[in-house]
C-alpha positions, 0 to 999 in steps of 0.5 A: 527571492529568485536564483541569480546566475551569479554566486553569492559570496557568504557575507553577500548573503548575510546582507541579505538578511534571509528568513528560512524555515525547516524542513525536518523528517524522519521515517521511523518512531523509532528514530527519537534523536533524528529531528533534534540532530538535523535541527542542530545542524541545519542551524548550524548552517543557517548561522553560517549564512546569517538565516533567521529560522521563522519556521520549523516544520517536522514530518515524524515517522513518515515514508518519505515515498511520496507527500501524500502522508506527510502532513507536515510537507503538505503544510509546507506547501500549502503555506507557500502557494497561499502566501501564509509565508515569511520565510524566502528559503527552506533548509532540509538537511540532505535530498533524502529528507526532502523525500525518496521518492518512487519517481524522482521527478516529484522531488524537483516537482514540489521544489518547483511549485514553491520556487515559483512563489520564489521560495529557494529551497535549499540542502545543507549538504551543499553550499549556499550560493543562491545560483540556479544553474545547469550544472546546480540542476544537474547535481540535485537531479542526480542526488534525486535518483539516488534517494529513488534509487536507494528506496528501490534497492533497500525495498528489494533487500528488505523483501529478500531479507523477509523471504528467508526469515519466513523460510527459517520459520519466523513469522513477518508481521500480522497478529497471531490470531485466535487460538494463537500468539505471537513469541518473541526469542532471542538471538540464540532462539530461547524463548522471551516473552509473548508479545500483546496486540500491538508490541513489537520486538526492539532488538534486530537479533530477536525472532518472532514465532506463532505458539498455541494460545491458551488451551480453552482458545485451542479447544474453541479452534478445533470446535470450530472445524468440528461444527463446519465439518458436521454441516454448520455454516460461518454465519451459524457457528458465528451466531454460536460463538457469540451468544456463548461470550466468544470474542476475536483475538481483537475482542471483537464479536464474532462475523461470518469472515472472522470464522471464515479467516480460522476455517481456511489459514494456514497457520493453524496447521503450522505452516508460514505464508508470506507475500500473499499480499504486497503493497511495496514502495506505497503502490496499492494493495494486491494478492499475488498469485500462489506461485509467489508465495513464500511458504515454509511447512510445519514452521510452527506448532499446529493447533489443528490437525491436517486431516480436519483442515484439508476436509474443511478446504474440500467442503469449502472448494466444492460448495459451488463447483457443481451448481448450474447457471440456471440454479445461481440465476435461480439463487440470485432471483431469489435473493432479489425477492427477498431485499427487493434490490442487489449488490455484491455484498448483498450477495456476499453477505447471504450465507445460502448465496453463492459468492459474487465472483462466481456470478461474475466469471460465470457470466461474464460480470454482475450486470450481465446476470442481473439482465439475465433474471430482469433485475435493473439497478436503481443506480445506472451502472452502464458505465462499468461496461463502457470502461469494460469496453475502453480497457480493452480498446486501449491495448489496440490502440497503444499497439497502434501507436507503437506501430505507427511511431517505429514505422516513422522514427525507424526505431524500437519504442518501448511501453513500461508494463508497470506505469503504461508510460511510452518512452520517446527519448528517453526524457519524454514519457506519454501515456495514451488515456481513453476517457468516457464522454457524454452530449450535452444539449445545444441550442 
């Protein structure tokens, strides 16, 4: 059923005998009553307009920032687009339950996909009139933007709150680590209990700090540091730990990386670090520069003294600082001769090899280093060099585009540095994309 221009009365809507579906979403698993509360309110709304509910979709404990992880939301859209639905209207409590999308336009995009299949999308916090005039659309857009803005503001407030707690010495997320435990504190700061893996606090007034674990584990952490200082590599230490039957804090065998984590994480000297990596609002996880790290020194009881810790850091940092380019290539050639092939993973897993990132920095990329020793990978990696060139070309093309537009329109144009979208007239945004191409044979 398509939206009408004329508003229907309640009696006229009841006469249509509409069949409907409910969409329910809650953000966290702790909101145990949320689905029932939403369903109860929407059933009252449906009864008011004589809508028979034939299907219910519920996403439990899922963020509304995107649709990617909302299986029931995707099922709803899929059912409608594939013609598997026997309902003509979808009810949701309000626009925030439909989604607090990062880009508010995504909310309208998904509604449009359903309405193109003659399925009405209706929030239960406004009267059902079956109209779709300009005033209705403007109000919906404003609510979408309000829901989106709420997510952005909440994310910033949560981040500021986390930073404040870190600076007070409280732990914010992450597992304790081998030789450490998470201690739950009550609102007065008194120890309450140690938390196992997977356990978390249940009250907002509770806090978490790190404390030393069992003495045998603490002693083994110090042993790891002493072994490394005496000349043993991470891989050799991991082999020894496994031969003695030691497991990581997750109960898994030791590897080079898990040993390296123990040797480099400042929590072992009692420092509390936060924001080393971030993925705000469902964006891709990225490493942050040290200038953005949040640090509280001496927040916890240390289990490694600073002399040991910084001695280890000096050894790690000096490993490959003095190695020449010729020596780097000799190592690479030796690894190629030993394995028959090369890759970043093979380089990084070889204990005696410098990291692949060092080759990238010294030679402008791994492919360039491969070329210098005469190694040709089995796969065609030429596209990597092409993409690198296109990325450098993109900036010049964007600058030229902006220059030409400003020359024609006699006004400045704004390029969003995060999205790389160019605003044209407050409603239209464009993106310039450079794509690789290849020629096909023609007759």
